[in-house]
Every structure is written in C-alpha cells, then in structure tokens.
N, C-alpha and C positions, 0 to 999 in steps of 0.2 A: 593668776600667774605670779602675783606678788609673793604669795606664800611659798611657791616653788623656789623663786630666786632667794628669798629669805632663808629657806632651808639650806640651800647650797652655800650661802654666805656664812651661816652659822657652822656648817660642817668644816669649812675652810678655817674659821676662827678656832675651832676645837683642835683641828689637826696641827695648827701652829703652836698649841700649848703642849703637845705631846713631847715627852722626853724620851728620845730613842735610845736603846741600849748601845753601849760601845761594842767594838769588835771583841774585846776580851770577855765582856759579859756574855755575849752570844756563844763564843767558843767554849767557855766554861759550862754554860747551860747545856750545850750539845753533848759535851763529855759526860755530864751527869745523866742525861737521857740515854746515851748509848750504854754506859756501864749498868744502869738500872735495868735496861732491856735485856742485856746479856745475863745478868744475875737472875731475873725473873724467868727467862727462858730456860736456864739451867735447872732451876728449882722445879719448874713444871715438867721438864724432861725427866728428871729423876723420879718425880711422882708418877709420871706415866709409866716408866719402866717398872716401878714397884707395884703399881696397880695391875699392870699387864701380867707380871710374874705371879701375883696373888690370884688373879683370875685363872691363870693356866693351872695353878695348883688346885684350885677349888673345883674346876670343871674339867 
C-alpha cells in the first residue's frame, strides 16, 4: 500500500511543477490547428477532384 500512496504523492508533486499555458497561448494554438486543417482539407479535396477527373477520362 505504501507504494501506491507514494505514487499518488509523486503524481501530485509533478502536477504542481506543470506550467499551464495562458489563454492567449491556447487561442493562438487553436487558430493554427483550424487554419492548418482547412488548408490540408482544401488540398486533399483538390487532389480528389483531379484524380476523379483523371480516372473518368481513363476509364
């Protein structure tokens, strides 16, 4: 049982060392993720249209 309590005590100590991001950091990171997702989706959509058109012409 001592090992279990020691584990949770060490977990709590490590969590107190964590430097949490500020709200501005989180908002800017979310913006980067959303913009990146939209760009990648647009690229993949264009590639899908091109490959579909190419396959329609080939077959």
